[in-house]
C-alpha positions as CSV (number, residue, x, y, z in Angstrom):
1,M,14.2,-6.6,-3.5
2,K,15.1,-2.4,-4.1
3,K,16.0,-3.7,-7.8
4,Y,13.3,-6.3,-7.9
5,F,10.2,-3.6,-7.2
6,L,11.6,-1.7,-9.6
7,I,11.6,-4.0,-13.0
8,V,7.4,-4.6,-10.9
9,I,6.4,-0.7,-11.1
10,I,8.1,-0.6,-14.6
11,G,6.6,-2.7,-16.2
12,L,3.1,-2.4,-14.8
13,T,3.3,1.1,-15.7
14,T,4.3,0.2,-19.7
15,I,1.5,-2.5,-19.7
16,A,-1.6,0.0,-17.6
17,C,0.0,2.6,-20.8
18,A,0.6,0.4,-23.9
19,G,-3.2,0.1,-24.5
20,K,-4.9,2.8,-23.9
21,K,-5.0,5.8,-27.0
22,D,-6.5,8.8,-26.3
23,K,-8.8,10.1,-28.9
24,T,-6.9,11.9,-32.0
25,S,-5.8,8.3,-32.3
26,E,-5.9,6.0,-35.8
27,I,-9.8,4.1,-35.9
28,A,-9.6,0.7,-37.0
29,G,-5.7,1.2,-38.7
30,I,-7.9,4.4,-40.9
31,D,-5.6,7.2,-40.9
32,G,-8.2,10.1,-40.0
33,K,-5.7,13.0,-40.7
34,K,-5.4,11.8,-44.8
35,L,-8.7,11.5,-44.7
36,F,-9.3,15.6,-43.7
37,K,-7.3,16.3,-46.1
38,T,-8.7,14.7,-49.0
39,N,-12.3,15.9,-48.1
40,C,-12.0,18.7,-45.7
41,V,-8.7,21.4,-46.4
42,L,-10.4,23.4,-49.2
43,C,-12.8,24.9,-47.1
44,H,-11.5,24.5,-43.6
45,G,-8.2,25.1,-44.2
46,E,-4.9,22.6,-42.6
47,D,-5.5,24.1,-39.8
48,G,-8.8,24.1,-39.2
49,K,-9.1,28.3,-39.6
50,L,-9.4,28.9,-43.0
51,G,-13.5,29.3,-42.9
52,L,-14.1,29.5,-46.6
53,N,-17.6,29.2,-47.8
54,N,-18.5,30.4,-43.9
55,S,-17.1,27.0,-42.7
56,K,-16.3,26.6,-38.8
57,D,-12.7,26.5,-37.4
58,L,-11.9,24.0,-36.4
59,S,-9.1,25.0,-33.5
60,K,-12.5,26.6,-31.6
61,S,-14.2,24.4,-31.5
62,K,-16.0,22.7,-28.7
63,L,-18.5,20.2,-30.2
64,T,-17.8,16.0,-28.7
65,M,-16.5,13.4,-29.9
66,D,-20.9,12.5,-30.9
67,E,-21.5,15.9,-32.2
68,R,-18.9,16.0,-34.8
69,I,-19.4,12.4,-36.0
70,T,-22.7,13.6,-36.4
71,M,-21.9,16.9,-38.4
72,V,-19.4,15.2,-40.8
73,T,-21.9,12.3,-41.3
74,N,-24.7,14.1,-42.1
75,G,-23.7,18.1,-42.9
76,K,-24.7,21.0,-42.2
77,N,-25.5,24.0,-43.9
78,A,-22.8,25.0,-47.5
79,M,-21.0,21.6,-45.2
80,T,-21.4,17.8,-47.9
81,G,-23.1,15.5,-45.6
82,F,-20.4,12.7,-45.9
83,G,-22.8,9.6,-44.6
84,T,-23.1,8.2,-48.1
85,L,-19.3,8.4,-49.5
86,L,-17.1,7.5,-46.8
87,S,-18.1,4.6,-43.8
88,K,-18.4,4.9,-40.3
89,D,-14.9,3.9,-39.2
90,E,-14.2,6.6,-41.6
91,I,-16.3,9.2,-40.5
92,K,-15.1,8.0,-35.9
93,A,-11.4,9.1,-36.9
94,V,-11.6,12.0,-39.4
95,A,-14.5,13.1,-36.7
96,A,-11.3,12.5,-34.4
97,Y,-8.3,14.2,-35.7
98,T,-9.9,17.5,-35.3
99,F,-9.5,17.5,-32.1
100,K,-5.7,18.0,-33.4
101,L,-6.7,21.3,-34.9
102,K,-7.3,22.2,-31.2
103,E,-5.8,25.1,-30.3
């Protein structure tokens, strides 16, 4: 009986955790890291800390996902807005990827 109980618990745990993705996962199969490297590394650097052209240190950013999406879409100051260059899903993927740059 204990054996079957253990199998059921393991199965339920696997099912419960299988569908969960954190906010740093790919969005709609789009590679946010690749897009970041293509569009953002020049100023922010690979680790988000470069600060070229007065860009913010993304490893210290406290912006929410929605705020990051807005920033990537519209830009700010010297930062280019990517709303006309990237799709909404691509922007979400880049914004999600930036959470991986946190210290």
